[in-house]
C-alpha positions in Angstrom: -69.7 218.5 -141.8 -73.3 219.3 -141.2 -76.3 216.9 -141.6 -77.3 219.2 -144.6 -74.2 218.6 -146.3 -74.4 215.0 -146.6 -77.1 214.6 -149.7 -74.6 217.1 -151.8 -71.7 215.3 -150.6 -73.5 212.1 -151.8 -74.2 213.5 -155.1 -70.6 214.7 -155.6 -69.4 211.3 -154.6 -71.8 209.6 -157.5 -70.6 211.9 -160.0 -67.0 211.5 -159.2 -67.5 207.6 -159.4 -69.8 208.0 -162.4 -66.9 210.1 -164.0 -64.2 207.5 -163.2 -66.2 204.7 -164.3 -66.8 206.3 -167.8 -63.1 207.6 -168.2 -61.7 203.9 -167.5 -64.3 202.3 -169.6 -64.0 204.7 -172.3 -60.4 205.2 -172.0 -59.9 201.2 -172.2 -61.9 201.4 -175.3 -59.6 204.0 -176.8 -56.8 201.9 -176.0 -58.2 199.1 -177.4 -58.8 201.0 -180.6 -55.8 202.6 -180.7 -53.8 198.7 -180.9 -56.3 197.6 -183.3 -55.6 200.6 -185.9 -52.0 199.9 -185.2 -52.4 196.3 -186.1 -54.7 197.0 -188.9 -52.3 199.6 -190.5 -49.3 197.0 -189.9 -51.1 194.1 -191.9 -51.9 196.5 -194.3 -48.4 197.6 -194.9 -47.4 194.1 -194.9 -49.6 193.5 -197.4 -48.8 196.3 -199.7 -44.8 195.2 -199.5 -45.9 191.7 -200.0 -47.7 192.4 -203.2 -44.7 194.9 -204.3 -42.3 192.3 -203.9 -44.1 189.7 -205.6 -44.3 191.7 -208.7 -41.0 192.7 -208.7 -40.1 188.9 -208.1 -42.6 187.7 -211.0 -40.7 190.5 -213.5 -37.4 189.0 -212.3 -38.2 185.8 -212.9 -39.9 186.8 -216.5 -36.9 188.6 -217.6 -34.4 185.7 -216.3 -36.5 183.2 -218.6 -36.9 185.5 -221.7 -33.0 186.3 -221.8 -32.5 184.5 -225.0 -35.5 186.2 -226.7 -34.3 189.7 -225.2 -30.6 189.5 -226.4 -31.4 187.8 -229.5 -32.3 189.6 -233.0 -34.4 188.5 -235.9 -31.1 187.1 -237.6 -30.3 185.1 -234.5 -27.4 187.2 -233.6 -26.6 187.5 -229.9 -26.4 191.0 -228.6 -26.8 192.0 -224.9 -29.5 194.7 -224.2 -28.9 195.3 -220.7 -32.0 194.3 -219.6 -31.0 191.1 -217.3 -33.1 190.5 -213.9 -31.4 193.1 -211.8 -31.5 195.6 -214.4 -35.2 195.6 -214.7 -36.3 195.0 -211.1 -33.6 198.3 -210.7 -35.8 200.1 -213.2 -38.9 199.0 -212.2 -38.0 200.1 -208.5 -37.2 203.4 -209.6 -40.5 204.0 -211.7 -42.6 202.7 -208.4 -40.3 205.0 -206.0 -41.4 208.0 -208.4 -44.9 207.1 -208.4 -45.8 205.8 -204.7 -43.2 207.3 -202.7 -42.0 203.9 -201.7 -38.3 202.7 -201.5 -37.4 199.6 -203.2 -34.2 197.8 -203.7 -32.1 194.9 -204.6 -29.4 194.3 -202.2 -26.8 191.8 -200.8 -23.8 191.0 -198.5 -21.4 192.0 -201.8 -23.1 194.2 -204.3 -21.8 195.0 -207.8 -23.4 199.1 -207.5 -22.7 201.1 -204.6 -26.7 202.6 -204.4 -27.6 198.6 -203.6 -25.5 198.7 -200.7 -27.1 197.2 -197.1 -28.5 199.2 -194.7 -28.6 198.3 -191.0 -32.1 196.4 -191.6 -30.9 194.8 -195.1 -28.0 193.6 -193.3 -30.0 192.0 -190.4 -32.6 190.7 -192.9 -29.8 189.2 -195.1 -28.3 187.7 -191.9 -31.6 185.8 -191.0 -32.0 184.6 -194.4 -28.9 183.0 -194.6 -29.2 181.6 -191.3 -32.5 180.0 -191.8 -33.0 178.8 -195.6 -37.0 178.3 -195.0 -37.5 181.8 -193.9 -39.6 183.6 -196.4 -39.6 186.9 -195.2 -38.3 189.5 -192.9 -40.1 192.9 -191.7 -40.5 195.3 -188.6 -41.7 198.9 -187.7 -38.9 201.4 -187.1 -37.7 205.0 -187.6 -35.6 206.6 -190.1 -34.8 210.0 -189.8 -36.8 210.5 -186.9 -40.0 209.2 -189.0 -42.3 205.8 -188.7 -41.4 203.3 -191.5 -42.4 199.9 -192.7 -39.4 197.8 -193.5 -39.7 194.4 -195.4 -37.7 192.1 -197.2 -37.7 188.8 -199.3 -35.0 186.5 -199.9 -33.5 186.0 -203.6 -32.5 182.3 -203.8 -30.4 181.3 -206.7 -32.5 179.6 -209.4 -31.4 177.7 -212.3 -32.0 180.7 -214.4 -29.8 182.9 -212.2 -26.5 180.7 -213.0 -25.9 182.1 -216.4 -24.7 185.3 -214.6 -24.2 184.3 -211.0 -23.1 180.4 -211.2 -19.2 179.3 -212.1 -16.7 179.4 -212.9 -16.0 182.2 -210.3 -14.4 185.2 -211.7 -15.6 184.9 -215.3 -17.2 187.7 -216.5 -20.9 187.2 -217.4 -23.0 189.1 -220.2 -23.0 192.5 -218.5 -19.3 192.3 -217.9 -19.1 191.5 -213.8 -17.2 188.7 -212.7 -19.5 185.5 -211.6 -19.9 184.8 -208.1 -19.7 180.9 -208.4 -23.2 180.4 -207.1 -25.0 177.3 -206.7 -28.5 176.7 -207.3 -30.8 177.4 -203.6 -28.0 179.7 -202.4 -28.9 183.0 -200.9 -27.9 185.7 -203.5 -29.6 188.5 -202.2 -32.7 189.9 -201.0 -35.4 192.6 -202.2 -35.9 195.2 -199.4 -39.0 197.6 -199.5 -39.4 200.9 -197.4 -42.8 202.0 -196.8 -43.6 205.4 -195.0 -46.2 205.6 -192.5 -46.2 209.0 -191.4 -49.3 209.7 -193.0 -51.0 206.8 -191.8 -49.9 207.4 -188.1 -51.2 210.8 -188.4 -54.5 209.6 -189.4 -54.7 207.2 -186.6 -53.6 209.7 -184.2 -56.6 212.2 -185.4 -58.9 209.4 -185.1 -57.6 209.0 -181.5 -58.1 212.6 -180.9 -61.5 212.5 -182.2 -62.5 209.6 -179.9 -61.0 211.7 -176.9 -63.2 214.8 -177.8 -66.3 212.0 -178.3 -65.3 210.6 -174.8 -65.2 214.2 -173.4 -68.6 215.0 -175.0 -70.1 211.6 -173.6 -68.6 212.0 -170.3 -70.0 215.8 -170.1 -73.5 214.7 -171.1 -73.7 211.8 -168.9 -72.7 214.1 -165.8 -75.1 216.7 -166.7 -78.0 214.1 -167.2 -76.8 212.5 -163.5 -76.8 215.8 -162.1 -80.1 216.8 -162.9 -81.5 213.5 -162.2 -79.6 213.1 -159.0 -80.8 216.6 -157.7 -84.2 215.8 -158.7 -84.5 212.3 -157.6 -81.8 211.8 -154.8 -80.4 215.1 -153.4 -83.1 217.5 -153.1 -85.5 214.8 -151.4 -82.6 213.9 -148.9 -81.7 217.4 -148.2 -85.8 217.9 -147.2 -85.3 214.9 -145.5 -82.4 215.7 -143.6 -83.6 219.0 -142.6 -86.9 217.6 -141.2 -85.5 214.6 -139.1 -82.9 217.3 -138.0 -85.6 219.5 -136.9 -87.4 216.5 -135.4 -84.0 215.6 -133.6 -83.5 219.0 -131.8 -87.2 219.0 -130.4 -89.5 220.2 -133.2 -91.9 217.8 -133.8 -94.4 219.4 -135.6 -93.9 218.8 -139.4 -95.4 221.9 -141.2 -98.0 221.2 -144.2 -96.4 221.0 -147.6 -92.8 220.3 -146.0 -92.3 217.1 -147.2 -94.2 217.6 -150.6 -90.9 217.1 -152.6 -91.0 213.6 -151.0 -94.5 212.9 -152.0 -93.7 213.6 -155.8 -92.1 210.2 -155.5 -94.2 207.0 -155.1 -91.0 205.4 -153.3 -90.1 208.5 -151.2 -93.9 209.2 -150.5 -94.1 206.1 -148.3 -91.0 207.4 -146.3 -93.0 210.9 -145.8 -96.0 209.7 -144.3 -93.6 207.3 -142.0 -91.9 210.3 -140.9 -95.0 212.1 -140.1 -96.4 209.2 -138.4 -93.1 209.0 -136.4 -93.3 212.8 -135.4 -97.0 212.6 -134.6 -96.3 209.6 -132.3 -93.2 211.4 -130.9 -95.4 214.2 -129.8 -98.0 212.3 -128.0 -95.0 210.5 -126.0 -93.5 213.6 -125.5 -96.1 215.3 -124.0 -96.7 212.2 -121.5 -93.4 211.9 -120.8 -93.0 215.6 -119.7 -95.9 215.0 -117.1 -94.2 211.6 -116.1 -90.9 213.5 -115.6 -92.7 216.4 -113.8 -94.3 213.7 -111.6 -91.5 211.7 -111.0 -89.5 215.0 -110.5 -91.7 215.9 -107.9 -91.8 212.5 -106.1 -87.9 212.2 -106.1 -87.5 215.5 -104.6 -90.0 214.9 -102.1 -88.4 211.4 -101.1 -84.8 213.1 -101.1 -86.2 215.6 -98.6 -87.9 212.9 -96.7 -84.5 211.1 -96.9 -82.4 213.8 -95.6 -84.8 214.7 -92.9 -84.8 211.1 -91.8 -80.8 211.1 -91.9 -80.5 214.1 -90.3 -82.9 212.9 -87.5 -81.5 209.5 -86.9 -78.1 210.8 -87.0 -78.8 213.7 -84.4 -80.8 211.1 -82.3 -77.8 208.6 -82.4 -74.9 211.1 -81.7 -76.5 212.1 -78.1 -76.2 208.0 -76.8 -73.1 207.5 -78.4 -71.2 210.4 -76.7 -72.8 209.2 -73.6 -71.4 205.5 -74.0 -68.1 206.8 -75.4 -67.8 209.4 -72.0 -68.8 206.4 -69.4 -66.5 203.6 -71.1 -63.4 206.1 -70.7 -64.3 206.5 -67.4 -64.4 202.7 -66.7 -61.1 202.4 -68.8 -59.5 204.4 -65.8 -60.5 201.6 -63.2 -60.5 198.4 -65.4 -57.7 196.1 -65.6 -57.2 193.0 -67.5 -59.7 191.2 -69.8 -62.2 193.6 -69.0 -59.9 196.2 -69.8 -59.5 195.0 -73.5 -63.5 194.5 -73.7 -63.6 198.4 -72.8 -61.1 199.3 -75.2 -63.0 197.3 -78.0 -66.1 199.1 -77.1 -64.5 202.1 -77.0 -63.1 201.9 -80.5 -66.4 200.4 -81.7 -68.3 203.4 -80.3 -65.8 206.2 -81.8 -66.0 204.6 -85.1 -70.0 204.6 -85.1 -69.9 208.1 -84.0 -67.6 209.0 -86.9 -69.9 207.4 -89.1 -72.8 209.1 -87.6 -71.4 212.5 -88.0 -69.9 211.6 -91.7 -73.8 210.7 -92.5 -75.2 214.1 -90.8 -72.4 216.2 -92.5 -73.3 214.3 -95.8 -76.8 214.8 -95.9 -76.6 218.5 -94.8 -74.0 219.2 -98.2 -76.7 217.3 -100.1 -79.3 219.5 -99.0 -77.5 222.7 -99.0 -77.3 223.4 -95.6 -73.6 223.3 -94.9 -72.2 227.0 -94.6 -68.3 227.2 -94.9 -66.5 229.7 -92.4 -63.2 230.6 -94.4 -60.4 232.5 -93.0 -57.0 232.8 -93.6 -55.1 229.6 -92.7 -51.4 228.8 -92.7 -51.9 225.2 -94.1 -48.3 223.9 -92.8 -49.4 224.2 -89.1 -52.6 222.5 -90.3 -50.6 219.6 -91.8 -48.4 219.5 -88.8 -51.5 219.4 -86.3 -52.9 216.6 -88.2 -49.8 214.6 -88.4 -49.4 215.0 -84.4 -53.3 213.8 -84.1 -52.6 210.7 -86.1 -48.9 209.5 -85.5 -50.4 207.5 -82.7 -51.9 205.2 -84.7 -49.5 205.1 -87.5 -46.9 204.3 -84.8 -49.0 201.4 -83.8 -48.8 199.8 -87.3 -44.9 201.1 -87.8 -45.8 203.3 -90.4 -43.5 206.3 -90.9 -45.8 209.3 -91.3 -43.9 212.6 -92.6 -44.8 215.8 -94.0 -42.9 217.6 -97.3 -43.5 221.3 -97.7 -41.6 224.1 -99.1 -40.0 226.7 -96.6 -42.5 229.3 -97.7 -46.1 228.7 -98.5 -48.7 231.1 -99.3 -51.6 231.4 -97.3 -54.9 229.7 -97.9 -58.6 231.0 -97.7 -60.5 228.0 -96.4 -62.5 226.8 -93.4 -59.8 225.3 -91.1 -62.3 222.7 -89.7 -63.5 221.5 -92.8 -60.1 221.3 -94.6 -58.8 219.3 -91.4 -61.8 217.1 -91.6 -60.7 216.3 -95.5 -57.1 215.6 -94.2 -57.8 213.2 -91.2 -60.0 211.5 -93.7 -57.4 211.0 -96.2 -54.5 210.3 -93.7 -56.7 208.2 -91.7 -57.5 206.1 -94.8 -53.8 205.8 -96.0 -53.0 204.3 -92.4 -56.0 201.9 -92.7 -55.1 200.7 -96.1 -50.9 200.9 -95.6 -49.2 197.4 -94.5 -47.2 197.7 -91.4 -43.8 199.1 -91.9 -45.1 201.2 -94.8 -44.7 205.0 -95.4 -47.0 207.7 -95.9 -46.0 211.4 -96.9 -48.2 214.5 -96.5 -47.0 217.3 -98.8 -48.0 220.6 -100.0 -46.7 223.1 -103.2 -48.2 226.4 -104.6 -49.8 225.8 -108.3 -51.0 228.5 -110.4 -53.1 230.5 -107.9 -53.9 227.4 -105.8 -52.2 225.1 -103.1 -52.1 221.5 -104.0 -52.1 218.9 -101.3 -51.2 215.3 -101.9 -51.2 212.2 -99.4 -49.1 209.4 -100.8 -49.0 205.8 -99.4 -47.4 202.5 -100.4 -50.6 200.4 -100.1 -52.2 198.4 -102.8 -53.6 201.3 -104.8 -57.1 202.0 -106.5 -57.6 200.0 -109.5 -58.4 202.2 -112.5 -62.2 201.1 -113.0 -63.1 202.3 -109.6 -61.0 205.6 -109.0 -64.3 207.5 -109.8 -66.6 205.1 -108.0 -64.8 205.9 -104.8 -66.0 209.3 -104.4 -69.2 208.5 -104.1 -71.2 207.8 -101.2 -71.5 204.4 -99.8 -68.9 202.8 -102.5 -65.8 201.0 -101.4 -62.9 199.3 -103.2 -64.9 195.7 -103.7 -61.6 193.8 -103.4 -60.6 195.5 -100.1 -63.8 195.8 -98.4 -63.7 192.8 -96.3 -60.2 193.5 -95.1 -60.4 197.1 -94.0 -64.4 197.8 -92.7 -65.6 201.0 -93.4 -68.9 203.2 -94.3 -67.8 204.3 -97.7 -68.8 208.0 -96.9 -65.4 209.7 -96.2 -64.3 210.2 -99.6 -67.5 211.6 -100.6 -67.4 213.8 -97.8 -64.2 215.1 -98.5 -64.9 215.5 -102.3 -68.2 217.6 -101.4 -66.2 219.7 -98.9 -63.2 220.5 -101.5 -65.8 221.3 -104.3 -67.5 223.5 -101.8 -64.3 225.6 -101.5 -64.0 225.6 -105.2 -61.2 223.2 -105.6 -60.6 219.5 -107.0 -60.0 216.3 -105.7 -58.5 212.8 -107.3 -56.5 209.7 -107.3 -53.7 208.3 -109.0 -51.1 205.7 -108.9 -47.9 206.6 -107.1 -44.7 205.4 -108.6 -43.5 201.9 -107.1 -46.9 201.3 -106.0 -49.7 202.7 -103.8 -52.0 205.8 -104.5 -51.7 209.4 -104.4 -54.9 211.6 -103.3 -54.5 215.5 -104.2 -56.8 218.4 -103.9 -56.6 221.9 -104.5 -57.2 224.9 -102.0 -57.7 228.7 -103.1 -54.8 230.9 -101.9 -55.8 233.8 -100.2 -55.4 237.3 -101.5 -52.5 239.5 -100.9 -53.4 242.4 -98.6 -50.8 244.4 -99.8 -52.5 243.9 -103.7 -55.8 245.0 -102.2 -54.3 248.0 -100.4 -52.3 248.9 -103.8 -55.8 248.5 -105.8 -57.8 251.0 -103.1 -55.1 253.4 -103.3 -55.2 253.3 -106.8 -59.0 253.5 -107.1 -58.7 256.7 -104.8 
């Protein structure tokens, strides 16, 4: 993602965040309103059902208390008119059902008329009333025939007025001809059950919910539009311009064009930022100008210093080689005639002289490499023969420490195109280091193998190894393994020289841990071109 896309992404994140927040808050409000409307509807249904049953109870009580007046004519003769409380309640319920669409019935466990038989809700209500004499009502919301309804029931307790028709003795016909049940005052005689349809009310709530949803969508859309316009004007566009200018400054264009930050100057808050950026760009221009001059001066000074250093190293190395060669030659002559302790002293002098001469040679070669004055003389070389020559020259040094020095190479190896003297110098350096750091009784293996147009040469030992944090440092001049420096003296030039020579051939050199302990130094050499392939190309070209 480019820096210019950051402000747009911030704008998108802002709009997404606001959208989520609006949906969460308005959605929570919608759910709360939905529940409140549901509770309000249930309260209304409960109140309606309660009023209806109270009216029916009042009518039944009135009829029960006036049975004598209803069933006695003006002459005082008794004549049952069929208007007992049950009949009046049933008739009033039928009228209310026709007028309101509600359903009202009188029911009990053992009914006198089939249409008053209790359904599942009525049976549940009668059971609750019979088990709890203090329960004054029973209601719930449920579904009947797939439609929502509110069911409500109140108990009918036996009052003194009810004993005339429902008291004792049990089985005796009452005035309507039905056998008496033998109830006693206070017992449950039945219940009045009311069914109120809720389909229209629920549909109204759903319509209100849909209106709320559309309102939420409209509010959200309007809010997003306002936020988008304001964010583009106040945030995104200024940030895009600010990002473009700072990116250009970071890329090196330190001149802020006139009017380039005008959009930031329109805002009082961002205007200060624009002024600071312009001031920063001007300061960077001045610093960059002075820095270029300083860098040019320092570069010239460093180049001159490097030249002087290379000249100094080359001169000192050259001047040291002549006396060192003489010292080594005269020491070798004296060794032929010396004996005893004098011979030991001369051997120490010879070894120190050779070590110093090797250091001087390495220093001279390294200074020539860094100055670019080393020229390779590549030739087609059989690498196994070179490995054998190196092994023979260093075998006495390995046998002195009882180290097994072996060569592993496949039967057929491709020829390499290298400077034989320089590659042999690298091998002597690496194998010599391996002998130096490998403890007595150890093992060193020199191996080679072809690999993708190159030949890989490796020197494996079972010495102390190279710490991970020093694997790159040891190939720099005068850098050595700190933990082993006091045990194995040296100049720290050999590996730096080896790296430069291998890279001069186009190869690579590195070190890694050996399985079981120790180190493996690897480097690659280019394979010599196949003369038959070149001849085929020439013939094809003709």
